[in-house]
C-alpha positions in Angstrom: 0.0 0.1 -0.2 1.7 3.4 -1.0 -1.0 5.7 -0.2 -2.4 5.8 3.4 -6.0 4.6 3.5 -8.8 7.2 4.7 -10.8 5.3 7.0 -13.9 7.2 8.7 -15.2 6.0 11.8 -18.6 7.3 12.5 -20.4 8.3 16.4 -23.6 9.7 17.5 -23.7 8.8 21.1 -21.8 8.7 24.1 -22.2 4.8 24.3 -21.4 4.3 20.8 -18.1 6.4 21.4 -17.4 4.7 24.6 -17.3 1.3 22.5 -15.4 3.0 19.4 -12.5 4.4 21.6 -10.3 1.6 21.7 -10.7 0.7 17.9 -10.3 4.3 16.7 -7.2 4.5 19.0 -6.0 1.2 17.5 -6.5 2.4 14.1 -4.3 6.0 14.9 -1.6 3.8 16.1 -1.7 2.0 12.5 0.8 2.8 10.1 -1.5 1.7 6.7 -4.2 4.4 7.4 -5.6 8.1 8.4 -8.5 8.2 10.8 -11.4 10.5 10.3 -13.6 10.7 13.1 -16.9 11.8 11.9 -19.1 13.1 14.8 -23.2 13.6 14.6 -26.5 13.0 16.6 -26.8 13.4 20.1 -23.0 14.0 20.6 -23.6 18.1 19.4 -26.9 18.6 21.6 -26.6 20.1 25.0 -29.6 18.5 25.9 -27.9 14.9 25.7 -24.8 16.5 27.3 -22.7 17.8 24.5 -20.8 14.5 24.5 -18.3 15.4 21.5 -16.6 17.1 24.7 -15.6 13.5 25.9 -14.2 12.7 22.5 -11.8 15.9 22.3 -10.9 15.1 26.0 -10.0 11.8 25.0 -7.2 13.4 22.8 -9.1 12.4 19.7 -9.1 14.8 16.9 -12.2 15.3 15.0 -12.8 15.5 11.3 -16.2 16.7 11.1 -19.0 17.6 13.0 -22.7 17.0 11.2 -25.7 18.1 13.2 -28.6 15.7 12.9 -31.0 16.4 16.0 -33.9 18.7 15.7 -35.7 20.0 19.1 -38.3 17.6 19.1 -38.2 13.7 19.6 -41.7 12.6 17.8 -41.7 9.9 15.2 -41.5 12.8 12.6 -38.9 14.5 14.2 -36.5 11.2 13.8 -37.3 11.3 10.2 -36.2 14.8 10.0 -33.1 13.8 11.8 -32.7 11.2 9.7 -33.3 13.4 6.1 -30.7 16.0 7.7 -27.8 12.9 8.3 -28.4 11.7 4.7 -28.0 15.5 3.4 -25.2 16.5 5.7 -23.0 13.4 4.9 -23.9 13.2 1.4 -22.4 16.7 1.4 -19.6 15.5 3.2 -18.8 12.2 1.2 -18.9 14.3 -2.0 -16.2 16.5 -0.7 -14.0 13.8 1.0 -14.0 10.0 -0.4 -13.1 7.5 2.5 -11.5 4.1 1.6 -13.9 2.7 4.5 -16.4 4.1 6.6 -16.9 2.0 10.0 -20.4 2.3 11.9 -21.1 0.4 15.2 -24.8 -0.9 16.0 -28.1 0.2 14.6 -28.9 3.7 15.5 -31.2 5.6 13.0 -28.5 8.3 12.6 -26.1 5.4 11.0 -28.6 3.9 8.7 -28.8 7.7 6.9 -25.2 8.1 7.0 -24.5 4.4 5.2 -27.4 5.2 2.9 -25.0 8.4 2.0 -21.9 6.3 1.9 -23.5 3.7 -0.3 -24.5 6.3 -2.8 -20.9 7.4 -2.8 -19.6 4.1 -3.3 -17.8 4.2 0.0 -17.3 0.4 1.3 -18.9 0.1 5.2 -17.2 -2.1 7.8 -20.3 -2.9 10.2 -19.7 -3.8 13.9 -22.2 -5.7 15.7 -24.4 -7.1 13.3 -26.5 -10.2 13.7 -27.9 -9.1 17.0 -31.8 -9.2 17.4 -33.6 -6.5 19.2 -37.2 -7.5 18.8 -38.7 -4.4 20.6 -36.8 -1.8 18.8 -37.0 -0.3 15.4 -33.4 -0.8 15.6 -33.8 -4.4 14.6 -34.6 -3.0 11.3 -32.0 -0.8 10.8 -29.4 -3.2 12.1 -30.1 -5.8 9.4 -30.6 -3.1 6.7 -26.7 -1.9 7.6 -25.5 -5.5 7.5 -26.8 -5.6 3.7 -25.0 -2.2 2.9 -21.7 -3.2 4.3 -18.8 -5.1 3.0 -16.8 -6.3 6.2 -18.8 -7.6 9.3 -17.4 -7.7 12.8 -19.6 -9.4 15.3 -19.2 -10.3 18.8 -20.5 -14.0 19.0 -20.3 -17.1 16.8 -24.1 -16.8 16.9 -24.3 -13.5 15.3 -21.5 -14.2 12.5 -24.1 -17.4 11.5 -27.1 -15.1 11.5 -25.1 -12.4 9.3 -24.1 -15.3 7.1 -27.6 -16.7 6.8 -28.7 -13.0 5.7 -26.7 -13.7 2.6 -23.3 -12.4 3.5 -20.0 -14.3 2.5 -18.4 -16.0 5.3 -15.0 -14.9 4.5 -16.1 -11.1 5.0 -17.9 -12.1 8.6 -15.4 -11.8 11.4 -16.0 -12.9 15.1 -14.1 -10.5 17.0 -15.6 -10.5 20.5 -17.2 -7.3 22.0 -15.3 -4.1 22.5 -17.0 -3.6 25.6 -14.6 -6.4 27.0 -12.0 -4.5 25.8 -12.9 -1.4 27.6 -13.5 -3.4 31.0 -10.1 -5.1 30.9 -8.1 -1.9 30.2 -10.4 0.7 32.2 -8.5 2.4 35.2 -11.7 2.3 37.8 -12.3 4.8 40.4 -13.3 3.8 43.8 -17.7 4.3 44.4 -16.2 6.9 47.1 -14.6 8.9 44.7 -17.3 8.6 42.1 -20.1 9.3 44.7 -18.4 12.4 45.2 -17.8 13.4 41.6 -21.8 12.9 40.6 -23.1 14.0 43.8 -24.8 11.0 45.5 -23.6 8.6 48.6 -22.9 5.3 47.5 -21.7 3.7 50.4 -24.4 1.3 50.7 -25.8 -1.2 48.4 -27.1 0.9 44.8 -27.8 0.1 41.4 -27.0 1.6 38.1 -30.3 2.5 36.2 -30.6 3.0 32.3 -34.2 3.1 30.4 -34.3 4.1 26.8 -37.6 4.1 24.8 -39.1 1.1 23.3 -39.3 2.7 19.6 -41.8 -0.2 18.3 -44.5 0.2 21.2 -47.0 3.0 21.9 -45.8 5.8 24.2 -42.3 4.5 23.6 -41.7 3.0 27.1 -42.8 5.9 28.9 -45.7 3.9 31.0 -43.0 1.1 31.3 -40.4 3.7 32.9 -43.3 4.9 35.1 -43.7 1.2 36.7 -39.9 0.9 36.7 -40.0 4.2 39.2 -42.9 2.7 41.5 -40.9 -0.3 41.8 -37.7 1.6 42.9 -39.3 3.0 45.5 -39.9 -0.3 47.1 -36.1 -0.6 47.8 -35.6 2.5 50.1 -32.4 1.2 51.6 -30.8 1.4 48.3 -29.3 4.0 46.2 -29.7 4.6 42.2 -27.6 6.2 39.6 -29.7 6.8 36.6 -28.2 7.6 33.5 -30.3 9.4 31.1 -32.3 8.0 27.7 -30.7 8.5 24.5 -31.9 10.6 21.5 -34.6 8.3 20.4 -38.6 9.1 19.8 -40.0 9.6 23.3 -36.2 9.8 24.7 -36.8 13.6 26.1 -40.2 12.8 27.9 -38.2 9.8 29.9 -35.3 12.2 30.5 -37.9 14.9 32.4 -39.4 12.0 34.4 -35.9 10.9 35.5 -35.0 14.7 36.4 -38.9 14.9 38.3 -38.3 11.5 40.0 -34.7 12.2 41.1 -34.9 16.1 42.4 -37.2 14.6 45.2 -35.6 11.6 46.5 -31.9 12.0 48.1 -31.3 8.1 47.3 -31.3 9.0 43.6 -28.8 10.9 41.0 -29.8 11.5 37.6 -26.8 12.0 35.2 -26.9 13.1 31.6 -23.7 11.0 30.7 -21.1 9.6 33.0 -18.8 8.7 30.1 -16.9 5.3 29.8 -14.6 5.3 32.7 -17.5 6.5 35.5 -19.9 4.4 34.0 -17.9 1.1 34.1 -16.5 2.0 37.4 -20.3 2.8 38.3 -21.2 -0.7 37.2 -18.2 -2.2 38.5 -19.2 -1.7 42.1 -22.8 -1.7 41.8 -25.3 -4.4 43.5 -27.1 -4.8 40.3 -27.8 -3.3 37.0 -31.7 -2.5 36.3 -33.2 -1.1 32.6 -33.3 -2.0 29.2 -29.9 -1.2 27.8 -27.7 -3.6 25.8 -24.8 -2.4 28.7 -26.8 -4.7 30.9 -26.4 -7.5 28.3 -22.8 -7.1 27.7 -20.8 -5.0 29.8 -22.7 -5.9 33.3 -22.0 -9.5 32.5 -18.5 -9.4 31.7 -18.4 -7.2 35.2 -20.0 -10.1 36.8 -22.8 -7.8 38.0 -26.2 -9.2 37.7 -28.6 -7.6 35.4 -32.6 -7.1 35.6 -33.6 -6.6 31.9 -36.8 -4.9 31.7 -39.5 -5.7 28.9 -39.0 -6.4 25.1 -36.3 -3.8 23.9 -33.7 -6.1 24.1 -35.5 -9.4 23.4 -33.6 -11.7 21.0 -30.3 -10.9 22.0 -27.9 -13.7 23.4 -28.7 -13.7 27.6 -25.5 -14.6 29.8 -26.8 -16.3 33.0 -26.2 -13.0 34.9 -29.4 -11.7 33.0 -32.8 -11.9 34.4 -35.5 -10.9 32.3 -38.9 -9.4 33.5 -42.1 -7.9 32.3 -42.2 -4.2 32.4 -44.7 -3.8 35.3 -44.0 -3.3 39.1 -44.6 -6.5 40.6 -42.5 -8.4 38.1 -39.5 -5.9 38.4 -39.9 -5.7 42.1 -39.8 -9.7 42.1 -36.6 -10.0 39.7 -34.9 -7.2 41.6 -35.2 -8.9 45.2 -33.7 -12.3 42.6 -30.9 -10.3 41.4 -29.7 -8.8 44.8 -29.9 -12.0 46.7 -26.7 -13.7 47.8 -27.4 -16.7 46.1 -27.7 -15.1 42.7 -25.1 -13.1 42.9 -22.5 -15.7 44.1 -23.7 -17.6 41.1 -22.8 -14.7 38.8 -19.5 -14.1 40.0 -18.7 -17.8 39.0 -20.0 -17.3 35.5 -17.7 -17.1 32.2 -17.6 -13.9 29.7 -19.4 -14.8 26.5 -18.2 -11.9 24.6 -14.5 -12.5 23.8 -11.3 -12.5 25.2 -10.8 -8.2 24.9 -8.5 -8.2 21.9 -11.4 -7.1 20.0 -9.9 -3.7 18.6 -6.2 -5.2 17.4 -8.3 -8.1 15.5 -10.5 -5.7 13.4 -7.3 -3.3 13.0 -5.6 -6.2 11.7 -8.1 -8.0 9.4 -8.7 -4.2 7.8 -5.0 -4.1 7.2 -4.9 -7.5 5.4 -7.9 -6.8 3.3 -6.2 -3.9 2.1 -3.1 -5.4 1.5 -4.7 -8.5 -0.7 -6.2 -5.9 -3.1 -5.6 -2.5 -2.4 -9.4 -1.5 -2.1 -12.5 -3.3 -0.6 -14.8 -4.1 -3.5 -18.3 -2.9 -2.8 -19.9 -5.6 -4.9 -21.4 -8.6 -3.6 -22.8 -12.0 -4.4 -25.5 -13.4 -2.2 -24.3 -16.1 -0.3 -26.9 -18.9 -0.2 -26.7 -21.6 2.5 -28.8 -23.8 0.6 -26.0 -23.7 -2.3 -23.0 -23.4 -0.7 -24.0 -25.3 2.4 
């Protein structure tokens, strides 16, 4: 390779950047590419914490900031946001060609950006494909991105087989484990005393980390479910609760308003717009239980051997480690499941469980696969054949 390859990495949310950070750093250290970090979505809004600052604080240069979040969060607003992302990134790709665009997950912004990249004939590498979330519009978005992508980096063999089942050639689908495991193994954790002082709550007693996002394929986007969750938390006055706010999906602002109202009148509850990677993982590591409907309860919490109470259908279909207890989104079910999760017997069981999401070397694997792909042919062919498992076996 004579010229360095131009590789874009897209990030739209705090959680997404937290996962991508080790990969970005790995690629920045590689000698075969230049990295362009493309920032959009909730990162650029005050309502969601202006989390682009976390990227800057990590010493990672931002190549472009493209706004795509409007004031509202209705379904129509989300469609408008997607249009803004498609238009903005369409212009960026017209002026700045990339040899590869890396995207993670299933955000609506990512779908729009991938469409713009596809139109610009830019190859796409997709991380965390093959997963299922039956309660979310993200389900369709994730699979759509898979079909637009040329390289696939999945976190378990189950998900690899699913991507192949969708017609993707096995030679382009790689089980590299989860970036979250790498973060967990490489994070310098802070004590719960320091964390409590930093965010403004006493964490000397048992506490839970709570994250509840909108449920985008259900009426009211999970707002009624969150009401049930708040009622359930009141049944545990002996515990403290660190509630991280919802993301920029339809209904997210309404849930965040309820979070603020709930925390304002309870001394054992703190609401945080964004903890950042280090503080979030430190909070989970020292917690008694993680509660809500976030994927972090399915991947990060199990890797830290912390029980999870997973509420409702938002994550339904994902591979669930033994540490995850699923319940219905009503007060009684949530209360009973929290009691089971914080029991001594269950916590001991969780401490002994095996992590199913890899060994923590994900970013190095992805970097090397991308390097080898470019070394073989100089560029990534955007043309794909449909791999028929009935024919190819």
